[in-house]
N, C-alpha and C positions, 0 to 999 in steps of 0.2 A: 504494500500500500504506500503510495507516495506521501510525503509529508503534507499536511494541510497548511493552508495559508496562515501566516502569523496572526494570532488572536489579538484583539484590542487589549489595551492596558487593563490590568485587573481592576475590578470595581473599587471605588475609593473607600468603601466601607472596610471595616476591619475583618480580615479573613483568616482566623487562626486555623491551622491544619488539624489540631487535636482537640478542638472544642466539642464537647457533647452538649446536647440540649438538656435542660433540667427536667427531672422526672415529673414533679407536680406542675400544674398550670402556673404560668407566670404570675397571675393574680395572687395565688396562694403564697408564692415565695415573697411577693411584694408585701403582703399583709404580715408575714413573719418578720420581714425587715422593719416594717413600721412599728411593730410591737417591740422589737429589740431596741429601737431608737427612743421610743416614747416612754417605756417603763422606767429607765433610770432617771429621767426627768421627773416623773411622778414621784418616785421614791425620794429624790432630793427635795422636792417641794414639800412632801409630807414630813420630812426630817427637818425642815426649816433651813436647808442649805442648798439652794438651787444650783450654785456654782459646782458643788460636789457632784450633783446629778449630771451636770453638763460635762464634767470631766469623765464621768463613766461612759458618756456617749461616744467619746473618742474610741474606746475599746469596742463599742457596739458596731463600728464600721466593719468589724470582722464578719458581720452577717452578709456582706456583699461578695465574699469569696467562696469559690467552690460549690455553687449550687448544682453542678452537673456531676459531681464525683460520687462514686459509691460511698455509702455511709461510713464504713470503717476507715477508709482512706480520708474521707472528709473530716472525720473527727480529729485525726492527727494534724491535718492541714490547718484547720480552724484554731486548734489549740496553739499551734506554732505561731500563727498570725496574731492571735490575741496576746501572746507573750511578747512578740516583736513590737506590737503597738505600745505595750507597757514600757519596754526598754527605750523605745524612741522618745516617748514622752518624758521619761526620767532624764535621759541624756539632754533633751532640749531644755528642760528646766535648769539642769546643772550648768550648762554652758551659756545660757542666755545672758548672764551678766558680763560675759567676756566676748565681745563681738567677733574678734578674729577667730577665736576657738569655736564659737558657735557656727560661723560660716564653714570652717574646715570640717566640723562634725556633720553638718547637713550635707556637704559635698560627699563625704564618705558614706553616710547613710543612703543617700540617693543613688550613688553608684552601685553599692552592694545590693540594695533592694532591687534595682533595675536588672542587674545581672541574674540574681536568683529568681525573680519573677519570670524572666524570659527563658532562662535555662530550664526551669522546672515547670514551665507552662501553667502558671497559676491562673492566667486569664485576667480580664478586666475586673476591677479598676487597676490592678497591677501595682507598680511602685509609687504611683502618684499620691495615694492616700497616706503613705508614710511621710512624705515631705509635707503634705497638708496637715498631718497631725502635729508636726513641729510648729507650723505656722499658727494653728488654732490654739494649741495648748498654752503657748507663751502669753497669750492675751487673756486667758481666763483667770480671774482673781483666785489665787490659791495660796496667798501668803499666810492664811490662817491654818493651813494644813501642813503637816510634816510630809517629807518626801515619800516616806513609806505609805502614808495614807493616800497620796495621789496615785502611787503605783497600785495600791489595792483597789482604788476606785476604777481605774482604767481596766485592770484585770477583771474586776467583777462585771463591768460592762461587756467585755469580751466573753466571759463565761456565760452570761445570759444570752448573748448572740449565738454562742455555741449550742445552747439548749434549743433555741428556736430553730436553728438550721437542722438540727438532728431529729426534730420531732417527727418528721415524715417516716423515720425508720420504724416507728410504732405501728404504722399502717401497712407499709410494704417495704421491707428492708432491702429488697433488691429492685426497687423502682427505678433508680438511675440506670442500672444495667439493662433492665427490660426496655427502657426507652432507647438506649443506645442500639440494641438489637433491632428494634422496629425501624430506627433511622437507617440502619445498614440495609435492611430489606428494601426500603424505599430507594436507596441509592443503587442497589443492584437492579431493581426494576427499571430505573431511569437509564442506567447504562445499557441494558438489553435493548431499550427502545432507541438508542442513539448510535448503535454500531453501524458503521458504513456511512455515517453522516459527518459533516465537518466538525461537529461537536464531540466526536468520539474520543479524541486525545484528552481533552479537558475533563470530560465526564468520567473517563477511565481513571484518571488521576484522583478526582474527587471521591469516586467510589472506593478506590484503594485506600485513601486516607480515612474514609468513614469506617471501613472494615478494620483498619489498623487501630483507630481510636477505640473501636468496640472491643477489640482484643486487649487493648490497654486497660479498659474498664473491667474486663472479665479476668484478666491475668495479672498485669503489672500492678494495678491498684487493689489487688486482693492480698491478704496476709499470706506469707510463704507457707505457714503451717495451718492451712484451712481444713477444718473438719468437713467430711462429706456433706454436701448440701444439694438436695434434689433440684431445687429451683436454679441455682447457679450452674450446675452441671447440665441441666436442660438448655439453658440459654447459651452455654458454650457449644452444645451439640447443634443447636439451631444456627449459630453463627458459623460453625464449620460447614454446614450445608449451604449457607449463603455464600461462603467463600468459594466452595466448589462450583456453585452456579456462576460466580464471577469468573472463575477459571474457564468454565464452558464458554462464557461470552468472549473472553480473550482468545481462546483457541478457535472459536467460530470466526472471529475477525481475521485470524491468521490463515485458516484453511478453508473458510467458506462453508462450514457445516451449519446445520439448522439451529435456530435460536428460539423456536416456537415455545419450548417448555420453560425457558428461564424466567420470563416475566410472571407467568401464572404461578410457578412454584415459589418465587420470592414473595408474592402476595400471600400465599398460603402459609409460609413460614412466619410472616409478620402476624397473621391472625393467631398462629399457634403461640407466639410469644405473648400476645395480649391475653389469651385465655389462661395461660399459666398452668396448663396441664403438664404433668411430669412425664418424661419418657425414659426408656432404658438407655443409659449412657455408658455402660461398662466397656463398650468396644474402643472408645477413644478417650477414656478418662485421663490417662497419663500422657497423652500425646497432644500437646497444645502449643500454639505459637507463643513466642515470648512477649508479644506486645511491644510497646515502646520501652525505651531505656528507663530503668529505675533511677532513684535519686543519685546514687554514686556514679552510674554510667552517664547520666545526663550531665553531671558536673564535669566529669572527665572529657566528655564529648565537646563541651562548650568552653573549657578552660584552655583554649588555644588562641593565639594572637589574632587570627583572622575570623574567629567565630562571630556570627551576628550578635550574640548575647554580649560578648566582650566589647565589640565595637559600639553597641548601643550604650552600654554602661560607661564607656570612656566619654562618649559624646555627652551623656547626661552629666557626668562629673565636671567636664570642662564648662558646659553651659551653666551649671549650677554655681560653680566658682565665679564665673564672670558676672552672672546675675547678682550674686551676693556682693561682689566688689562694687558693681554699679549701684546697688542699693545703698551701700555705705558711702560712696563718693557723692551721691546725689542727696545724701542726708534724708533718705526715706525713713519713715518711722520704723518700719519692720522689714528688714531684708528677707526674712523668712518667706513672706508672701511672694516676693519677686522670684526667689529660688524655686518655690513650688510651681509657679507658672512656667518656668523653664523646664522643669521635670515633665509637666503636662505635655509639652510640645514633643518630647523626644522618647519617652520611656517605652513606647510600644515598638520602636525600631522600624517605623515605616520608611518606604522609599521617599525620594524628594517630592515627587508629584503629590502623593497622598499626604506626606508630612505638611506640605504647603497648604493644601486644601483643608486638611483636618486642623492644621494650626490656626488658620483663619477662622474656621468654625469654632474651635475651642476658645480662641480669643474672644470672639463674639459671644460664645456661651458664657464665658466667665464674666464678661461685662454685663450681659443680661442677668446673670446670677446676682451681680451686685445690686441691680435694680430691684430684683425680688427681695433680696436681703434688706435693702433700704425700706421697702414697704413694710416688711415684718418688724424691723426695728422701730419705725415710726409708730406702728400700731402698739408696740410694747406689750406683747402677750406675756402673761405670767402664770405660774402654777400649771394647772391642767391645760390652759390654752396654749402655753408654750410647748408642753408635751405633745399636744395634738398637732401643733404646727410642725414640729420636727418629725413627728411620725408621718405626716402627710408628705413632707419633703423626701423622707426616706422611701416612702411608697413609690413616689415618682422616680427616684433614682433607680430603684431595683427594677421598675417596670421598663425603664429606658436603657439601662447600662449595656445590655447585649444587643438591643435593636438599634440604638442611635447613641453611641457613647458621647458624641459632641453635645447633643441635647441634654444628656444626663448631667453634663458638667454645669449647666445652669443651676440645677438643684443641689449638686454637690457644693458648689461655691456658696449658694445661699445658706445651706445647712452649716457649713464651716464658719461663716461669719456670724450666724445667729449663736452658734455654740461659743465662739470666741467672745461674744458680748458678755458671757458669764451670767446671763439672766438679769443684768443690771441695765437701767436706761442709758442710752447713748445720747449725750447732750448735743452733739453736733454730727448728725447723721450725714449731712452733705459733705463735711470735711472728711469723714471716714471713707465714704464712697469715692471721693476724689483721690485720696491717697492710695486706696486699693486699686483704682483704675490705673494710676501711673505705675504702680508695682506690677500689675498684670501686663501692661503694654511692654514695659522694659523686659520682664522675664520672657514673654512670648517671643519678642523680636530677637532677643539674645539667643534663644533656643533655635530659631529658624536660621539665624546667621551661622551658628556653629554647624548646623546640619549642612548648609550649603557649602561651607568651606571644607568639610570633611567628606562630602559625598563623592567627588571625582576619583579619589584614590581607591575607593572601595568597590568600584563596579566593573572596571575593565578586565580584571583578572578572574574574578570568581566564576563566571560562566564556563570558560575553558577548563578551569581547575575542577569545577563540579562535574563536568562531563568526564574528565579523566578519572576522577574518583569513582564515578558510577560505573565506568568501564572496568576499573580494577575490582570493584565489589561484585560485578557480574561475573568476572573471571573466577573469583573465589567461590561463588555459588555453583558455577559450572563444574568445578572440581568435584563437588558432591553429587551433581547430576550424573557425571560420568561413572561414579562409584555406586550409584543408586542408593546413596546414604544421605537422606534428606531430613531425617528425624532425630539424629544425634544432637547433643547440646551444641557442638561446634557448628553443625549444619544450620541449626535454628539461629545461632548467632550470626552466621553469614547471611542468611535470608533477611534477618532483621536489619543488618547493616546495609544491604542493598536497598531495602525499602526506605531507610533513612536517607541514603545518598540520593535516591530519586526525588525525595521530598525536597532536599536541599538544592537540587538542580533547578526544580521549578521555582523555588523561592528566589534563587539567584536571578533567574530570567525575569520574574515579576519585578524584582528590584531594578533590573536594568531598564525595562520598558517604562518604569515610573520615575526614571532619573532625568538627567539633563539631556538635551537633544542629541549630543554626540554619543552618549551611552545608550540612548534609546535606539539609535540607528545600529550601533554595534550589536545590541541584544537581538534586534529584529533580523539582522543578517544571520545570526546563529540559531534562530528559531528552528529551522528544519533539522539541524543537528540535535538540538535539545529534544525535539519531538521524537526523533528516531531513537535516541538514547533512552528516553523514557519507555518507549515500546519494548526495546531490548530488555530493560529491567523487568517489566511486567510479564513479558513472555518467558523470561528465565524463571521468575517466581512461579508462574503458572505451571511450568514444567515440573517444579518441585512438588506442587500440590497434586499434579497428575500421578507422579511416581508414588507419592504418599498414599493416595487413595487406591491405587492399583496394587499396592503391596509388592512391587517389583515386576509385575506383569503388565507393562504399559502397552496400550493398544496403539498409541500415536507412533507411527513409524519413525518420524524424525527424532523423537525422544529415545525410542528403543535403539536406534542406530548410533546414538551419541556415546562413544566409548573413549578410552584413553588416547587413541590415535587422533580422533576428531578433536578431543580436548586440546591436544598439543597444537593443532592447526588454529583452533579458536584463540588460544593464548597468544600465539604469534600475531594474529590479526588484531586482537585487542590492543596489544602493545604498540603495534604500528599506528593504529588509529589514535591512541593516546598521545604518541609523539607528534602526530599531525595536528591534533587539536591544541597542543601547547605551542604550536608555531613551526613545527617541522614541515618538510616538503612531503606532500602526499605520495605514498608508495602503492604500487599495484597490489591487490589482495590475491591470495591463493584461492584455490577451489575450496569453498567454505562448507561446513556441515549444514545440512538442511535446516536444523533447528534454529540457527542464527543467521543463515545466509541472507535472507531478505533484509533483516535489520542492519547487519554490518555493511551490506552493499549500499543500502540507503544512506547510512551514516557517511560512508566513504564519498558517495556522490555529493551529499550536502556539504561536506568539508571542501571538496574540490570547487563546488559552486561558490562557496563563501569567499574563496581566495581570488576568484575571478572578478 
């Protein structure tokens, strides 16, 4: 199949590869978030110390994280985030009297939080709220409280948020996993309906990512020593069937076989997941994919100089330092807010086009949030009215944060300013809003300038490097295909690595087409090579699934014929193509194994064309 035309730039909305939809309806999650935010204020009001209640709401921001994760994994994530908020608040209060130390501390916190949130895929709101927590906490009147009391209040707010987020486990403790499986079935159905169309490459990749994230929920995000569980094992068996259907679709696209059964079977499996009936899963209980990297592997994967997580963290640290210095030089009242605005621009690691558009949207959202906050501060709600106001703002944040992050910033900003007021009347609301407006503009512009200045060096090399890395990973997997050993731990690791490399390749391409004009032209010229390399990755992974399902008796002639001799030929061809993509002169290819002939021939042709 010849490469399809280059797609348009990725949609400017946030498109995380590993995001799962939340199990309960969004309204239910939003109501839980509103409860988590409002309850501490009510408690503080009843205790006669509204500022203490507002300090606890800083920890309540924990409720915004991890709504899509399985409950056991979510419990650990939320507890970690609640503790992190507590540490950030304490450090912010300790360093606040010393401006230089305070700026350096926020730079460190912002950079580390950005790296960890991106490397470990915590999802929105990511690192931004940690910087915002510093900004809000230093404004809340807390002189009457000991430092340990402040820490206890923030931690108690986080603990209450933990409870509200975990409440769904009492109803359906495998709800998130079930939703992930249903989403995977929908993706497989869509893929079956797009094979042979120009959308096939993109939908294949999205479907593979959806299945990969489903295995992450069913394997990576589960405890290592999990007791036998009929529901979880059934969902794993259904996902295995879905993955085999996906393989049927990939093979049909390669050899032209029938696809009639794929869509109907995927819909039936989705219904089975919804009904929750248990099935006999003894056949494949111990034979599962690895899912995505765990914490240790994710950190090792991202702790390299050129990783997107490191690059984003460095950008955030530089922008935060410059924004803090600008705040100090301009004699702004609180450099914290300027620094938080810089983090908001950069922490998600978007390419230049999306960063610019989202930056402008977020700047507008923050300014609009100041107006909302001004209206609330002028109204001066107190007691229960203040609790209801913050609960309403949190409800809107949770409703919007995954759908339209830029719009959710309006209400995040408003909530932060209301919390920072400490429940006390603001004598000059106009002056406060003017100062925060200047802080916001300085921080946002600083973030965008840093992104623009650092973008060019990051985009010319990654696409060829990612292609070469994917080719190397494909060669490693083909070693196991030739040996018919695709289920050992080493083979599963190689298969997972190939999936991750294919994901990184597409991410590099999307960054390229969202960058400056020269980088965009460079990326578009390499799109045919990217598309064919992606196909090679998925055809190779599909071969592994075919061997695994057939138990060594593969019906596909191309797979059955792939032996040590053909592997040697494939290895030489992959090495030659890797040298070419890194800038070497294209060399003629030998007679290739049928399993990879179409893909490698197409890649060779695309590289020759890109040089002309």
